[in-house]
TORKOL-4160 file (C-alpha; in steps of 0.2 Angstrom, whole numbers, padded with zeros to 4 digits, m for minus):
466
<pt num="1" X="0000" Y="0000" Z="0000"/>
<pt num="2" X="0015" Y="0011" Z="0003"/>
<pt num="3" X="0021" Y="0009" Z="m0016"/>
<pt num="4" X="0017" Y="0025" Z="m0026"/>
<pt num="5" X="0005" Y="0022" Z="m0040"/>
<pt num="6" X="0017" Y="0029" Z="m0052"/>
<pt num="7" X="0029" Y="0014" Z="m0049"/>
<pt num="8" X="0015" Y="0002" Z="m0051"/>
<pt num="9" X="0010" Y="0010" Z="m0068"/>
<pt num="10" X="0028" Y="0009" Z="m0074"/>
<pt num="11" X="0029" Y="m0010" Z="m0069"/>
<pt num="12" X="0013" Y="m0015" Z="m0079"/>
<pt num="13" X="0018" Y="m0005" Z="m0095"/>
<pt num="14" X="0027" Y="m0020" Z="m0101"/>
<pt num="15" X="0011" Y="m0031" Z="m0103"/>
<pt num="16" X="0001" Y="m0017" Z="m0112"/>
<pt num="17" X="0005" Y="m0024" Z="m0129"/>
<pt num="18" X="0005" Y="m0043" Z="m0124"/>
<pt num="19" X="m0011" Y="m0043" Z="m0114"/>
<pt num="20" X="m0021" Y="m0027" Z="m0116"/>
<pt num="21" X="m0035" Y="m0033" Z="m0106"/>
<pt num="22" X="m0025" Y="m0038" Z="m0091"/>
<pt num="23" X="m0016" Y="m0021" Z="m0092"/>
<pt num="24" X="m0033" Y="m0012" Z="m0092"/>
<pt num="25" X="m0038" Y="m0022" Z="m0076"/>
<pt num="26" X="m0022" Y="m0018" Z="m0067"/>
<pt num="27" X="m0022" Y="0000" Z="m0072"/>
<pt num="28" X="m0039" Y="0002" Z="m0065"/>
<pt num="29" X="m0034" Y="m0006" Z="m0049"/>
<pt num="30" X="m0019" Y="0005" Z="m0048"/>
<pt num="31" X="m0030" Y="0021" Z="m0050"/>
<pt num="32" X="m0041" Y="0014" Z="m0035"/>
<pt num="33" X="m0025" Y="0012" Z="m0025"/>
<pt num="34" X="m0021" Y="0030" Z="m0029"/>
<pt num="35" X="m0038" Y="0035" Z="m0023"/>
<pt num="36" X="m0036" Y="0026" Z="m0006"/>
<pt num="37" X="m0019" Y="0033" Z="m0004"/>
<pt num="38" X="m0024" Y="0051" Z="m0007"/>
<pt num="39" X="m0041" Y="0052" Z="0001"/>
<pt num="40" X="m0044" Y="0037" Z="0013"/>
<pt num="41" X="m0027" Y="0036" Z="0021"/>
<pt num="42" X="m0027" Y="0054" Z="0028"/>
<pt num="43" X="m0044" Y="0051" Z="0036"/>
<pt num="44" X="m0038" Y="0035" Z="0044"/>
<pt num="45" X="m0023" Y="0043" Z="0050"/>
<pt num="46" X="m0033" Y="0058" Z="0057"/>
<pt num="47" X="m0044" Y="0047" Z="0067"/>
<pt num="48" X="m0029" Y="0039" Z="0075"/>
<pt num="49" X="m0023" Y="0055" Z="0081"/>
<pt num="50" X="m0027" Y="0059" Z="0100"/>
<pt num="51" X="m0042" Y="0072" Z="0101"/>
<pt num="52" X="m0038" Y="0090" Z="0104"/>
<pt num="53" X="m0043" Y="0095" Z="0122"/>
<pt num="54" X="m0052" Y="0112" Z="0124"/>
<pt num="55" X="m0048" Y="0118" Z="0142"/>
<pt num="56" X="m0062" Y="0123" Z="0154"/>
<pt num="57" X="m0059" Y="0141" Z="0158"/>
<pt num="58" X="m0061" Y="0151" Z="0174"/>
<pt num="59" X="m0075" Y="0163" Z="0177"/>
<pt num="60" X="m0070" Y="0182" Z="0176"/>
<pt num="61" X="m0062" Y="0188" Z="0193"/>
<pt num="62" X="m0069" Y="0205" Z="0190"/>
<pt num="63" X="m0088" Y="0207" Z="0189"/>
<pt num="64" X="m0096" Y="0224" Z="0192"/>
<pt num="65" X="m0109" Y="0236" Z="0187"/>
<pt num="66" X="m0115" Y="0254" Z="0185"/>
<pt num="67" X="m0132" Y="0262" Z="0184"/>
<pt num="68" X="m0136" Y="0273" Z="0169"/>
<pt num="69" X="m0152" Y="0283" Z="0167"/>
<pt num="70" X="m0160" Y="0269" Z="0157"/>
<pt num="71" X="m0150" Y="0253" Z="0160"/>
<pt num="72" X="m0140" Y="0242" Z="0172"/>
<pt num="73" X="m0123" Y="0240" Z="0164"/>
<pt num="74" X="m0112" Y="0225" Z="0168"/>
<pt num="75" X="m0093" Y="0224" Z="0165"/>
<pt num="76" X="m0079" Y="0211" Z="0168"/>
<pt num="77" X="m0061" Y="0206" Z="0164"/>
<pt num="78" X="m0056" Y="0196" Z="0149"/>
<pt num="79" X="m0052" Y="0178" Z="0150"/>
<pt num="80" X="m0039" Y="0172" Z="0138"/>
<pt num="81" X="m0047" Y="0159" Z="0126"/>
<pt num="82" X="m0065" Y="0163" Z="0130"/>
<pt num="83" X="m0078" Y="0163" Z="0116"/>
<pt num="84" X="m0091" Y="0171" Z="0126"/>
<pt num="85" X="m0098" Y="0175" Z="0143"/>
<pt num="86" X="m0115" Y="0171" Z="0150"/>
<pt num="87" X="m0125" Y="0181" Z="0164"/>
<pt num="88" X="m0139" Y="0174" Z="0174"/>
<pt num="89" X="m0151" Y="0182" Z="0187"/>
<pt num="90" X="m0151" Y="0171" Z="0203"/>
<pt num="91" X="m0141" Y="0164" Z="0217"/>
<pt num="92" X="m0139" Y="0147" Z="0210"/>
<pt num="93" X="m0133" Y="0144" Z="0192"/>
<pt num="94" X="m0144" Y="0129" Z="0188"/>
<pt num="95" X="m0160" Y="0138" Z="0193"/>
<pt num="96" X="m0155" Y="0156" Z="0189"/>
<pt num="97" X="m0164" Y="0165" Z="0175"/>
<pt num="98" X="m0154" Y="0168" Z="0158"/>
<pt num="99" X="m0151" Y="0186" Z="0155"/>
<pt num="100" X="m0139" Y="0187" Z="0140"/>
<pt num="101" X="m0123" Y="0179" Z="0132"/>
<pt num="102" X="m0110" Y="0190" Z="0123"/>
<pt num="103" X="m0092" Y="0190" Z="0117"/>
<pt num="104" X="m0089" Y="0208" Z="0123"/>
<pt num="105" X="m0083" Y="0213" Z="0140"/>
<pt num="106" X="m0099" Y="0223" Z="0145"/>
<pt num="107" X="m0118" Y="0222" Z="0142"/>
<pt num="108" X="m0134" Y="0232" Z="0147"/>
<pt num="109" X="m0150" Y="0226" Z="0154"/>
<pt num="110" X="m0167" Y="0235" Z="0157"/>
<pt num="111" X="m0169" Y="0245" Z="0173"/>
<pt num="112" X="m0174" Y="0234" Z="0187"/>
<pt num="113" X="m0186" Y="0236" Z="0202"/>
<pt num="114" X="m0181" Y="0243" Z="0219"/>
<pt num="115" X="m0172" Y="0230" Z="0230"/>
<pt num="116" X="m0158" Y="0217" Z="0230"/>
<pt num="117" X="m0154" Y="0207" Z="0214"/>
<pt num="118" X="m0140" Y="0194" Z="0212"/>
<pt num="119" X="m0132" Y="0190" Z="0196"/>
<pt num="120" X="m0119" Y="0176" Z="0191"/>
<pt num="121" X="m0107" Y="0176" Z="0177"/>
<pt num="122" X="m0097" Y="0161" Z="0168"/>
<pt num="123" X="m0085" Y="0160" Z="0154"/>
<pt num="124" X="m0088" Y="0149" Z="0139"/>
<pt num="125" X="m0074" Y="0141" Z="0130"/>
<pt num="126" X="m0073" Y="0137" Z="0111"/>
<pt num="127" X="m0083" Y="0121" Z="0113"/>
<pt num="128" X="m0097" Y="0130" Z="0122"/>
<pt num="129" X="m0093" Y="0123" Z="0139"/>
<pt num="130" X="m0095" Y="0134" Z="0154"/>
<pt num="131" X="m0083" Y="0137" Z="0167"/>
<pt num="132" X="m0085" Y="0126" Z="0183"/>
<pt num="133" X="m0085" Y="0141" Z="0194"/>
<pt num="134" X="m0095" Y="0157" Z="0193"/>
<pt num="135" X="m0093" Y="0175" Z="0200"/>
<pt num="136" X="m0108" Y="0183" Z="0208"/>
<pt num="137" X="m0113" Y="0201" Z="0209"/>
<pt num="138" X="m0126" Y="0209" Z="0220"/>
<pt num="139" X="m0135" Y="0224" Z="0213"/>
<pt num="140" X="m0145" Y="0235" Z="0226"/>
<pt num="141" X="m0158" Y="0247" Z="0218"/>
<pt num="142" X="m0162" Y="0261" Z="0231"/>
<pt num="143" X="m0179" Y="0268" Z="0233"/>
<pt num="144" X="m0184" Y="0284" Z="0225"/>
<pt num="145" X="m0181" Y="0299" Z="0236"/>
<pt num="146" X="m0195" Y="0309" Z="0243"/>
<pt num="147" X="m0202" Y="0326" Z="0237"/>
<pt num="148" X="m0211" Y="0341" Z="0244"/>
<pt num="149" X="m0225" Y="0348" Z="0235"/>
<pt num="150" X="m0227" Y="0367" Z="0235"/>
<pt num="151" X="m0244" Y="0375" Z="0231"/>
<pt num="152" X="m0250" Y="0392" Z="0225"/>
<pt num="153" X="m0269" Y="0397" Z="0224"/>
<pt num="154" X="m0273" Y="0411" Z="0211"/>
<pt num="155" X="m0292" Y="0413" Z="0210"/>
<pt num="156" X="m0298" Y="0395" Z="0209"/>
<pt num="157" X="m0283" Y="0389" Z="0201"/>
<pt num="158" X="m0272" Y="0377" Z="0212"/>
<pt num="159" X="m0254" Y="0377" Z="0206"/>
<pt num="160" X="m0243" Y="0362" Z="0211"/>
<pt num="161" X="m0224" Y="0361" Z="0210"/>
<pt num="162" X="m0211" Y="0349" Z="0216"/>
<pt num="163" X="m0192" Y="0345" Z="0213"/>
<pt num="164" X="m0185" Y="0330" Z="0204"/>
<pt num="165" X="m0182" Y="0317" Z="0217"/>
<pt num="166" X="m0166" Y="0307" Z="0220"/>
<pt num="167" X="m0167" Y="0292" Z="0209"/>
<pt num="168" X="m0157" Y="0279" Z="0201"/>
<pt num="169" X="m0166" Y="0278" Z="0184"/>
<pt num="170" X="m0174" Y="0292" Z="0174"/>
<pt num="171" X="m0191" Y="0298" Z="0180"/>
<pt num="172" X="m0204" Y="0292" Z="0168"/>
<pt num="173" X="m0219" Y="0303" Z="0174"/>
<pt num="174" X="m0227" Y="0309" Z="0190"/>
<pt num="175" X="m0244" Y="0302" Z="0195"/>
<pt num="176" X="m0256" Y="0316" Z="0201"/>
<pt num="177" X="m0271" Y="0312" Z="0211"/>
<pt num="178" X="m0285" Y="0323" Z="0219"/>
<pt num="179" X="m0291" Y="0316" Z="0236"/>
<pt num="180" X="m0283" Y="0299" Z="0231"/>
<pt num="181" X="m0292" Y="0298" Z="0214"/>
<pt num="182" X="m0280" Y="0298" Z="0199"/>
<pt num="183" X="m0280" Y="0314" Z="0189"/>
<pt num="184" X="m0267" Y="0310" Z="0176"/>
<pt num="185" X="m0248" Y="0308" Z="0173"/>
<pt num="186" X="m0236" Y="0322" Z="0168"/>
<pt num="187" X="m0218" Y="0322" Z="0164"/>
<pt num="188" X="m0216" Y="0340" Z="0171"/>
<pt num="189" X="m0213" Y="0346" Z="0188"/>
<pt num="190" X="m0229" Y="0357" Z="0188"/>
<pt num="191" X="m0248" Y="0354" Z="0187"/>
<pt num="192" X="m0263" Y="0364" Z="0189"/>
<pt num="193" X="m0281" Y="0361" Z="0195"/>
<pt num="194" X="m0296" Y="0372" Z="0193"/>
<pt num="195" X="m0309" Y="0369" Z="0207"/>
<pt num="196" X="m0328" Y="0373" Z="0204"/>
<pt num="197" X="m0333" Y="0370" Z="0222"/>
<pt num="198" X="m0326" Y="0379" Z="0237"/>
<pt num="199" X="m0318" Y="0367" Z="0251"/>
<pt num="200" X="m0302" Y="0359" Z="0256"/>
<pt num="201" X="m0294" Y="0348" Z="0243"/>
<pt num="202" X="m0279" Y="0336" Z="0245"/>
<pt num="203" X="m0268" Y="0333" Z="0230"/>
<pt num="204" X="m0255" Y="0320" Z="0229"/>
<pt num="205" X="m0239" Y="0318" Z="0218"/>
<pt num="206" X="m0230" Y="0301" Z="0216"/>
<pt num="207" X="m0214" Y="0299" Z="0205"/>
<pt num="208" X="m0213" Y="0284" Z="0194"/>
<pt num="209" X="m0196" Y="0279" Z="0185"/>
<pt num="210" X="m0194" Y="0270" Z="0169"/>
<pt num="211" X="m0193" Y="0253" Z="0178"/>
<pt num="212" X="m0210" Y="0256" Z="0186"/>
<pt num="213" X="m0203" Y="0260" Z="0203"/>
<pt num="214" X="m0215" Y="0271" Z="0213"/>
<pt num="215" X="m0208" Y="0284" Z="0225"/>
<pt num="216" X="m0216" Y="0289" Z="0241"/>
<pt num="217" X="m0232" Y="0299" Z="0238"/>
<pt num="218" X="m0231" Y="0318" Z="0243"/>
<pt num="219" X="m0247" Y="0327" Z="0247"/>
<pt num="220" X="m0253" Y="0344" Z="0251"/>
<pt num="221" X="m0270" Y="0351" Z="0257"/>
<pt num="222" X="m0276" Y="0368" Z="0252"/>
<pt num="223" X="m0292" Y="0378" Z="0255"/>
<pt num="224" X="m0301" Y="0385" Z="0239"/>
<pt num="225" X="m0314" Y="0398" Z="0241"/>
<pt num="226" X="m0331" Y="0400" Z="0232"/>
<pt num="227" X="m0328" Y="0402" Z="0213"/>
<pt num="228" X="m0330" Y="0420" Z="0209"/>
<pt num="229" X="m0334" Y="0417" Z="0191"/>
<pt num="230" X="m0351" Y="0408" Z="0193"/>
<pt num="231" X="m0368" Y="0416" Z="0196"/>
<pt num="232" X="m0379" Y="0406" Z="0208"/>
<pt num="233" X="m0396" Y="0405" Z="0201"/>
<pt num="234" X="m0405" Y="0392" Z="0212"/>
<pt num="235" X="m0401" Y="0382" Z="0228"/>
<pt num="236" X="m0412" Y="0370" Z="0238"/>
<pt num="237" X="m0410" Y="0358" Z="0253"/>
<pt num="238" X="m0417" Y="0340" Z="0251"/>
<pt num="239" X="m0429" Y="0333" Z="0263"/>
<pt num="240" X="m0422" Y="0316" Z="0259"/>
<pt num="241" X="m0438" Y="0308" Z="0253"/>
<pt num="242" X="m0430" Y="0300" Z="0238"/>
<pt num="243" X="m0427" Y="0281" Z="0235"/>
<pt num="244" X="m0416" Y="0273" Z="0248"/>
<pt num="245" X="m0408" Y="0256" Z="0248"/>
<pt num="246" X="m0400" Y="0250" Z="0264"/>
<pt num="247" X="m0402" Y="0268" Z="0270"/>
<pt num="248" X="m0414" Y="0274" Z="0284"/>
<pt num="249" X="m0421" Y="0292" Z="0285"/>
<pt num="250" X="m0422" Y="0299" Z="0302"/>
<pt num="251" X="m0433" Y="0313" Z="0308"/>
<pt num="252" X="m0419" Y="0326" Z="0308"/>
<pt num="253" X="m0420" Y="0323" Z="0293"/>
<pt num="254" X="m0404" Y="0314" Z="0290"/>
<pt num="255" X="m0399" Y="0297" Z="0281"/>
<pt num="256" X="m0390" Y="0283" Z="0291"/>
<pt num="257" X="m0381" Y="0274" Z="0277"/>
<pt num="258" X="m0377" Y="0255" Z="0276"/>
<pt num="259" X="m0391" Y="0250" Z="0287"/>
<pt num="260" X="m0398" Y="0233" Z="0287"/>
<pt num="261" X="m0417" Y="0231" Z="0289"/>
<pt num="262" X="m0418" Y="0217" Z="0302"/>
<pt num="263" X="m0430" Y="0210" Z="0314"/>
<pt num="264" X="m0425" Y="0208" Z="0333"/>
<pt num="265" X="m0422" Y="0190" Z="0330"/>
<pt num="266" X="m0411" Y="0193" Z="0315"/>
<pt num="267" X="m0402" Y="0206" Z="0325"/>
<pt num="268" X="m0399" Y="0197" Z="0341"/>
<pt num="269" X="m0405" Y="0179" Z="0341"/>
<pt num="270" X="m0396" Y="0174" Z="0325"/>
<pt num="271" X="m0380" Y="0180" Z="0332"/>
<pt num="272" X="m0382" Y="0172" Z="0349"/>
<pt num="273" X="m0384" Y="0188" Z="0358"/>
<pt num="274" X="m0395" Y="0189" Z="0373"/>
<pt num="275" X="m0391" Y="0206" Z="0379"/>
<pt num="276" X="m0385" Y="0223" Z="0373"/>
<pt num="277" X="m0368" Y="0219" Z="0382"/>
<pt num="278" X="m0366" Y="0204" Z="0370"/>
<pt num="279" X="m0367" Y="0216" Z="0356"/>
<pt num="280" X="m0354" Y="0228" Z="0364"/>
<pt num="281" X="m0343" Y="0213" Z="0367"/>
<pt num="282" X="m0344" Y="0209" Z="0349"/>
<pt num="283" X="m0337" Y="0227" Z="0345"/>
<pt num="284" X="m0353" Y="0234" Z="0338"/>
<pt num="285" X="m0356" Y="0249" Z="0350"/>
<pt num="286" X="m0371" Y="0256" Z="0341"/>
<pt num="287" X="m0388" Y="0247" Z="0341"/>
<pt num="288" X="m0390" Y="0247" Z="0322"/>
<pt num="289" X="m0373" Y="0239" Z="0320"/>
<pt num="290" X="m0369" Y="0227" Z="0311"/>
<pt num="291" X="m0375" Y="0234" Z="0295"/>
<pt num="292" X="m0371" Y="0230" Z="0277"/>
<pt num="293" X="m0357" Y="0237" Z="0266"/>
<pt num="294" X="m0366" Y="0245" Z="0252"/>
<pt num="295" X="m0381" Y="0257" Z="0250"/>
<pt num="296" X="m0388" Y="0271" Z="0239"/>
<pt num="297" X="m0399" Y="0286" Z="0239"/>
<pt num="298" X="m0407" Y="0293" Z="0223"/>
<pt num="299" X="m0418" Y="0308" Z="0221"/>
<pt num="300" X="m0425" Y="0318" Z="0206"/>
<pt num="301" X="m0427" Y="0337" Z="0206"/>
<pt num="302" X="m0439" Y="0345" Z="0194"/>
<pt num="303" X="m0434" Y="0364" Z="0191"/>
<pt num="304" X="m0451" Y="0367" Z="0182"/>
<pt num="305" X="m0443" Y="0373" Z="0166"/>
<pt num="306" X="m0430" Y="0369" Z="0154"/>
<pt num="307" X="m0413" Y="0377" Z="0159"/>
<pt num="308" X="m0399" Y="0381" Z="0147"/>
<pt num="309" X="m0380" Y="0380" Z="0151"/>
<pt num="310" X="m0381" Y="0375" Z="0169"/>
<pt num="311" X="m0369" Y="0369" Z="0182"/>
<pt num="312" X="m0376" Y="0358" Z="0195"/>
<pt num="313" X="m0367" Y="0356" Z="0211"/>
<pt num="314" X="m0371" Y="0344" Z="0225"/>
<pt num="315" X="m0365" Y="0347" Z="0243"/>
<pt num="316" X="m0369" Y="0338" Z="0260"/>
<pt num="317" X="m0363" Y="0337" Z="0278"/>
<pt num="318" X="m0359" Y="0321" Z="0286"/>
<pt num="319" X="m0356" Y="0313" Z="0303"/>
<pt num="320" X="m0345" Y="0297" Z="0304"/>
<pt num="321" X="m0352" Y="0286" Z="0318"/>
<pt num="322" X="m0340" Y="0272" Z="0313"/>
<pt num="323" X="m0327" Y="0272" Z="0299"/>
<pt num="324" X="m0325" Y="0270" Z="0285"/>
<pt num="325" X="m0338" Y="0274" Z="0272"/>
<pt num="326" X="m0335" Y="0282" Z="0255"/>
<pt num="327" X="m0348" Y="0292" Z="0246"/>
<pt num="328" X="m0349" Y="0293" Z="0227"/>
<pt num="329" X="m0360" Y="0306" Z="0219"/>
<pt num="330" X="m0367" Y="0303" Z="0202"/>
<pt num="331" X="m0377" Y="0315" Z="0192"/>
<pt num="332" X="m0389" Y="0313" Z="0176"/>
<pt num="333" X="m0401" Y="0325" Z="0168"/>
<pt num="334" X="m0416" Y="0325" Z="0157"/>
<pt num="335" X="m0429" Y="0336" Z="0149"/>
<pt num="336" X="m0444" Y="0325" Z="0150"/>
<pt num="337" X="m0441" Y="0314" Z="0166"/>
<pt num="338" X="m0441" Y="0299" Z="0154"/>
<pt num="339" X="m0424" Y="0299" Z="0145"/>
<pt num="340" X="m0409" Y="0303" Z="0156"/>
<pt num="341" X="m0391" Y="0305" Z="0151"/>
<pt num="342" X="m0379" Y="0292" Z="0158"/>
<pt num="343" X="m0374" Y="0295" Z="0176"/>
<pt num="344" X="m0357" Y="0304" Z="0178"/>
<pt num="345" X="m0347" Y="0303" Z="0194"/>
<pt num="346" X="m0343" Y="0320" Z="0202"/>
<pt num="347" X="m0351" Y="0333" Z="0214"/>
<pt num="348" X="m0352" Y="0346" Z="0200"/>
<pt num="349" X="m0357" Y="0344" Z="0182"/>
<pt num="350" X="m0360" Y="0356" Z="0167"/>
<pt num="351" X="m0377" Y="0352" Z="0159"/>
<pt num="352" X="m0381" Y="0361" Z="0142"/>
<pt num="353" X="m0400" Y="0358" Z="0143"/>
<pt num="354" X="m0411" Y="0351" Z="0157"/>
<pt num="355" X="m0426" Y="0352" Z="0167"/>
<pt num="356" X="m0424" Y="0336" Z="0178"/>
<pt num="357" X="m0409" Y="0333" Z="0188"/>
<pt num="358" X="m0406" Y="0315" Z="0195"/>
<pt num="359" X="m0394" Y="0314" Z="0210"/>
<pt num="360" X="m0388" Y="0297" Z="0216"/>
<pt num="361" X="m0377" Y="0294" Z="0231"/>
<pt num="362" X="m0368" Y="0277" Z="0233"/>
<pt num="363" X="m0361" Y="0272" Z="0249"/>
<pt num="364" X="m0348" Y="0258" Z="0252"/>
<pt num="365" X="m0342" Y="0253" Z="0269"/>
<pt num="366" X="m0325" Y="0245" Z="0273"/>
<pt num="367" X="m0334" Y="0233" Z="0285"/>
<pt num="368" X="m0351" Y="0229" Z="0292"/>
<pt num="369" X="m0347" Y="0241" Z="0306"/>
<pt num="370" X="m0346" Y="0256" Z="0295"/>
<pt num="371" X="m0360" Y="0269" Z="0299"/>
<pt num="372" X="m0362" Y="0286" Z="0291"/>
<pt num="373" X="m0375" Y="0299" Z="0294"/>
<pt num="374" X="m0378" Y="0311" Z="0280"/>
<pt num="375" X="m0388" Y="0328" Z="0281"/>
<pt num="376" X="m0389" Y="0345" Z="0273"/>
<pt num="377" X="m0390" Y="0338" Z="0256"/>
<pt num="378" X="m0390" Y="0353" Z="0245"/>
<pt num="379" X="m0393" Y="0356" Z="0226"/>
<pt num="380" X="m0386" Y="0371" Z="0218"/>
<pt num="381" X="m0388" Y="0378" Z="0200"/>
<pt num="382" X="m0376" Y="0391" Z="0192"/>
<pt num="383" X="m0380" Y="0397" Z="0175"/>
<pt num="384" X="m0369" Y="0403" Z="0160"/>
<pt num="385" X="m0375" Y="0415" Z="0147"/>
<pt num="386" X="m0366" Y="0425" Z="0134"/>
<pt num="387" X="m0349" Y="0420" Z="0126"/>
<pt num="388" X="m0334" Y="0432" Z="0123"/>
<pt num="389" X="m0316" Y="0427" Z="0117"/>
<pt num="390" X="m0301" Y="0433" Z="0109"/>
<pt num="391" X="m0282" Y="0431" Z="0109"/>
<pt num="392" X="m0269" Y="0441" Z="0119"/>
<pt num="393" X="m0250" Y="0440" Z="0122"/>
<pt num="394" X="m0247" Y="0436" Z="0140"/>
<pt num="395" X="m0231" Y="0444" Z="0144"/>
<pt num="396" X="m0221" Y="0437" Z="0159"/>
<pt num="397" X="m0215" Y="0455" Z="0163"/>
<pt num="398" X="m0232" Y="0461" Z="0167"/>
<pt num="399" X="m0233" Y="0463" Z="0186"/>
<pt num="400" X="m0249" Y="0455" Z="0192"/>
<pt num="401" X="m0252" Y="0446" Z="0176"/>
<pt num="402" X="m0257" Y="0453" Z="0158"/>
<pt num="403" X="m0273" Y="0462" Z="0157"/>
<pt num="404" X="m0287" Y="0455" Z="0145"/>
<pt num="405" X="m0302" Y="0467" Z="0142"/>
<pt num="406" X="m0319" Y="0460" Z="0138"/>
<pt num="407" X="m0327" Y="0465" Z="0122"/>
<pt num="408" X="m0344" Y="0463" Z="0129"/>
<pt num="409" X="m0353" Y="0473" Z="0142"/>
<pt num="410" X="m0355" Y="0460" Z="0156"/>
<pt num="411" X="m0366" Y="0462" Z="0171"/>
<pt num="412" X="m0358" Y="0447" Z="0179"/>
<pt num="413" X="m0344" Y="0435" Z="0173"/>
<pt num="414" X="m0348" Y="0416" Z="0175"/>
<pt num="415" X="m0333" Y="0407" Z="0168"/>
<pt num="416" X="m0317" Y="0410" Z="0160"/>
<pt num="417" X="m0306" Y="0398" Z="0150"/>
<pt num="418" X="m0288" Y="0401" Z="0143"/>
<pt num="419" X="m0277" Y="0390" Z="0133"/>
<pt num="420" X="m0261" Y="0390" Z="0123"/>
<pt num="421" X="m0253" Y="0378" Z="0111"/>
<pt num="422" X="m0235" Y="0372" Z="0109"/>
<pt num="423" X="m0227" Y="0357" Z="0100"/>
<pt num="424" X="m0212" Y="0357" Z="0110"/>
<pt num="425" X="m0218" Y="0357" Z="0128"/>
<pt num="426" X="m0233" Y="0359" Z="0139"/>
<pt num="427" X="m0238" Y="0376" Z="0145"/>
<pt num="428" X="m0250" Y="0380" Z="0159"/>
<pt num="429" X="m0262" Y="0395" Z="0158"/>
<pt num="430" X="m0271" Y="0402" Z="0173"/>
<pt num="431" X="m0281" Y="0418" Z="0175"/>
<pt num="432" X="m0285" Y="0430" Z="0189"/>
<pt num="433" X="m0302" Y="0437" Z="0190"/>
<pt num="434" X="m0310" Y="0449" Z="0203"/>
<pt num="435" X="m0329" Y="0446" Z="0203"/>
<pt num="436" X="m0337" Y="0463" Z="0204"/>
<pt num="437" X="m0352" Y="0471" Z="0196"/>
<pt num="438" X="m0350" Y="0476" Z="0178"/>
<pt num="439" X="m0332" Y="0468" Z="0176"/>
<pt num="440" X="m0321" Y="0474" Z="0162"/>
<pt num="441" X="m0306" Y="0463" Z="0162"/>
<pt num="442" X="m0296" Y="0449" Z="0170"/>
<pt num="443" X="m0278" Y="0444" Z="0170"/>
<pt num="444" X="m0268" Y="0429" Z="0164"/>
<pt num="445" X="m0252" Y="0421" Z="0167"/>
<pt num="446" X="m0242" Y="0407" Z="0158"/>
<pt num="447" X="m0231" Y="0395" Z="0166"/>
<pt num="448" X="m0219" Y="0382" Z="0158"/>
<pt num="449" X="m0217" Y="0364" Z="0164"/>
<pt num="450" X="m0205" Y="0369" Z="0178"/>
<pt num="451" X="m0217" Y="0383" Z="0185"/>
<pt num="452" X="m0208" Y="0398" Z="0178"/>
<pt num="453" X="m0218" Y="0412" Z="0170"/>
<pt num="454" X="m0216" Y="0414" Z="0151"/>
<pt num="455" X="m0223" Y="0425" Z="0137"/>
<pt num="456" X="m0235" Y="0416" Z="0126"/>
<pt num="457" X="m0250" Y="0419" Z="0115"/>
<pt num="458" X="m0266" Y="0415" Z="0124"/>
<pt num="459" X="m0283" Y="0411" Z="0117"/>
<pt num="460" X="m0297" Y="0415" Z="0130"/>
<pt num="461" X="m0316" Y="0413" Z="0131"/>
<pt num="462" X="m0328" Y="0420" Z="0144"/>
<pt num="463" X="m0346" Y="0417" Z="0148"/>
<pt num="464" X="m0357" Y="0429" Z="0158"/>
<pt num="465" X="m0373" Y="0438" Z="0160"/>
<pt num="466" X="m0375" Y="0454" Z="0150"/>
């Protein structure tokens, strides 16, 4: 097999003339030997060589991180011969969650939640085999810092401002609430409310970062006076004779809410109470306790004629005998007492046309011990009449605001709205109006997203009695 095929070819040349057929057979055999020699033998020899051993590499000795506004960035030292590096999230490699595999010496992951997170890294060799050991890293994401909300009241505009809190990741937005009810998200450090009804209002601001981490809620409470830009046309106090569900009317009159209509047996015997003291021992100090956790009161008011452009406002007084009961006011309107608009939650509602006002109060107690007494339920109507409007440049240099003159001779102004538009950032327009007979003007201010006064073109509208 070691003889070269050329030597064999030379050896059989002598019989080519004497025995051509034998020569042809031997020549074909020689070419076959050539194929074996050139193609098969190298493979056999290669298979007989000892296999190449790819060493298992060690894990990087340096494994660290930094926070960026939008990521967590990991970095580590290079291991000679490494084909890639793998990082997992968890304290045990076999059960940890795969994060990424890369052949570079750093990589980013999305921002993570507040708390402690453990990450592991291993080195992979050319055969894809991971290092026996791993290096671990603990990432601690601190909570967002607290903020303090400042407040200014101009007319019935409540202006809220706050600083950017200490944070690991970028702030995505601030969640704004009014008395615990979400009012919107803003990516600025400024927000404004306009209140239609006088009273004390509590506003909350909660920062939220890009990882969804929520900082501590900061709140502020402020008193808003009676709106000067509405004209009261009608007010009446309910005698509380409407439809009641799980609500009892007292002779005061008042409403005891979340009351259960029970017989003596249902109240005492079914609970194995024999005496009043048994009820007290069960932590129900008021006779009509325990009650139920829901109830409602509904009443329709007929104003006798169709009224245009009306603001209906509902107010009441309450005495909390036992916490906690929430009250939700819903309003609907009709011109014929047959077809009503859908109920809208809120104590105040602008109604374009109506004669009948349907008022619904819904009560929800936190437990069967909750008991609320409601009295002084009052319905008020404020009307709007003529419209006026225009555009003015609000100059931040105008002390006390930029004056806007009405173009109509109003006897009383009932509402003013102002707005400005920008494609670059939000601007907040507020107005200051003194409610005097025969008003001639009001003043406007424009603030940017950080609460600074700026100069902007303002579109305004006013409604009032002429």
